[in-house]
Structure formats: structure tokens, C-alpha cells
N, C-alpha and C positions, 0 to 999 in steps of 0.2 A: 503494499500501501505506499501511496505517495501523499506529503501534506495540501490541502487546496487554501488553505492562511495562514498568516503568522504576524504575530501581536510584536509589532516593532516599536521601543519609547525611548525615553531615555530612565538612567536609574530617576526613583523615587515619585515616576510618573501616573503608576499603577497599573503596569502591563503585569504585576503579579496578581492583584488582587480582578484584573478584570480575565486573566486566564482564568480562575478561581471559581468565577464565577460561571463562565461558558463551559467549562466543564462540568459543571452539576446538570447541565443540559443532558436528558437520555443521546443526543442527536449528536453531539459534541465531545472530539478526542483531542485529549493530549497529552504532550508526550510527558514522560516519566523519566531524568524529571526536566522539566518545564524549558529550562533554558540550555538544549546541547550541546550550545558554543561550536556549531557543525561549521559554519558560514564564516564564521570569524576567527577561530582561533587555528594556525595554520596544521599546529599536530593535532590536532579533531579531525581535522578535514582528510588531511593526507589517508583516513581510515577507508575514507571511501563514502560511494553512494548506496553501496550495499551494505553498509554498518549503521549509516542516519535513515535509511527506508524501515531498518530490523526495529529502530523505534515507533512503530506503525502497528508492528505487530497488534495482533488485539483489536485493529480499527476497523473492520472491513466494513461492520452494519451502520456505522458512523457516518452520518452524511458529510459532516466540518469535520475536520480531521488537519490540527495542526500543531504550534508552539510559542511560543513567546521570548523574548529577548531584546532586553534595555543593550545590552553588547552592541547587535547589529546595527546601533543607531551611531557606535563611535566609531567615525570614520578617522578623526586624526589617529585611532590607536591600531583597529585594524581597516586600514585601506580597500581591502579587497570584497569585504562583504559584497555590498551590495550586485555587486559585481556576480558572484559567488550566485546569490539566488536567483539573480536574473538571468546566467547562464542557465541554472536549475530548471525554474519554468514561470513565465510572463504571464504564466495562465493563475498564480498564487494573487489570492485576497488579502490584502497589504492592510494593516490597521495600526496607524501611528500616532501614539500617546502622547501629548506633551501636559505640561502640567504651572500654573502662574509662578514663571522663574523663581522668584524671589521662597515662594513658600517651596521650591524645589532643592534650591540651596541648604535651605534650613533643615530639611530635612534631611537632604544626605547628608551634612555635616551630622547633623545628629544620630545620625547613624554610625560614621566615622566613627564619633570622639565616642561610642559606645561599644563598639567594636575595639577601639584601640589600636587607631593603625598611624600613633606619632602622628594622630592630628591633635593643632593645639585649640585647647577648650575657648582661648578668645574666636567668638567667630570672624573678627574683621581678620584680625590678622591670621586666621583660617586660609578665607576665602583667597588672603593675597601669597599664601605659600602655595594652596591648592589647587592654584586656579582652573589645570590642567581636567582636575579629574572633578571639581563643585564647579565649575564656571563653563568650559566649554563641554562639556559632556551634556550640559543640556542647551547649547546652540543649535534653538533649531532650523533657525533659516539657513546655517549654515552645512549642518545636516543633510535639510530637505534640496537642497541646491547641489549638495555633493552627490546627488544619486537624480537629480531632474534629470538627465537625456533617458534613464534605466525606468524610473517614478512616470514619465508621463507615457510610458507603451506597457506601464505596469496598471494593475485597479488598485492603486491609495488611496486610502481616505486618516485623514487628521482629524482625533480626535480629544477634545480638554477634558480630565479628570471628571472634573464636576460633570460633566454632561454622561459621562459613562456610571452615575453614580444615579441618575433622573432616568433613566430609560435603558435598562441594561433589556429587558426584551426584546426591545427594538432593535439593539447590536446582536443580538442572536439571529432574530430574522433577518437582517445583512447575511453575517456566518453561514446563515445557513441556506440563505439564497443562490440561484446558480447564476 
């Protein structure tokens, strides 16, 4: 089996919540793990398509089969991801999740502090010293523009975190529609 949707987004934009809610629907299959990092991590990509598609075993009866990853939008860290996804399938429905930038940065910073990734506890200093992970990972315009020529030929939809919580049923209908 192969996927027919992917949930992309930046860290702390709601990909995990969205995927979890989608996976509760009986016609939706989500890979385990949610983020296999196949298209972004060279070492995992080198395992090949057979390995990747094995993640979809057991999805035969699902109308929607997919995965979710915040890493797939991080072109500054993983520059070949979007090309690899497009080479794999231009028929995938892509959902790009975004969040109000300040709240996203603050949430990401709080997660890093809680995980003790040597991020300073002072928010302003942390942002100055960790711009790549806190600021650049949420540069939606750059992320979109990095893949613009590819996205124009694919089925990309962008959503804000707030809209996901208001109408999840509508999003499930989009995922399930052909």
C-alpha cells in the first residue's frame, strides 16, 4: 500500500494533534511512527521505497493512508525533502499546518527548555542564540517558496492551527475525498 496524504507543518503547529485526531477515524490510517522521517533523513531514505511502503501494512481497508511530519517543511536542514516527496507521488494531498508565529516560537522554546536541550531559560536570549531552530523553522513563506514550483503541481492546502480545532470533521472529509 502507498500513502495518499501527508501532513506537513512546522514544529509546534499542530501536526501531532491533527494526525492523532485523523487517526481516530475508522477510514484513516496513519503510519506508526507518525514521523518516519523517510523523505528528509538521508540514512532512512537510503532504506528504499520497499521499507517505506512497509509502514502501510495493515492499511488495505483505509480510504486515507498517510503520515505527518514537522521535519518535512524544514528545507534549511533537509533540502531534498520536497523534491523526494514530489518524485514519489504528485497525487498526494498535502496539508501544510501553520500557527501564529509568536505562539509557535514560544511553545517550541518551552518544549526545548523542558527537554533540556541547552536552551537558555531567558526567552529573548534563547531566540537570539537559537534562531535556526526557533525562528527559521517557522518561516512559512520561505518554506512554501522553497517548494513553490513543486507545490503548484501538487494538491497543497494550508491551514492554521485554530481552524483545525473548529472543524475537524471538515478536514477528515477533505482527506477522504478523492
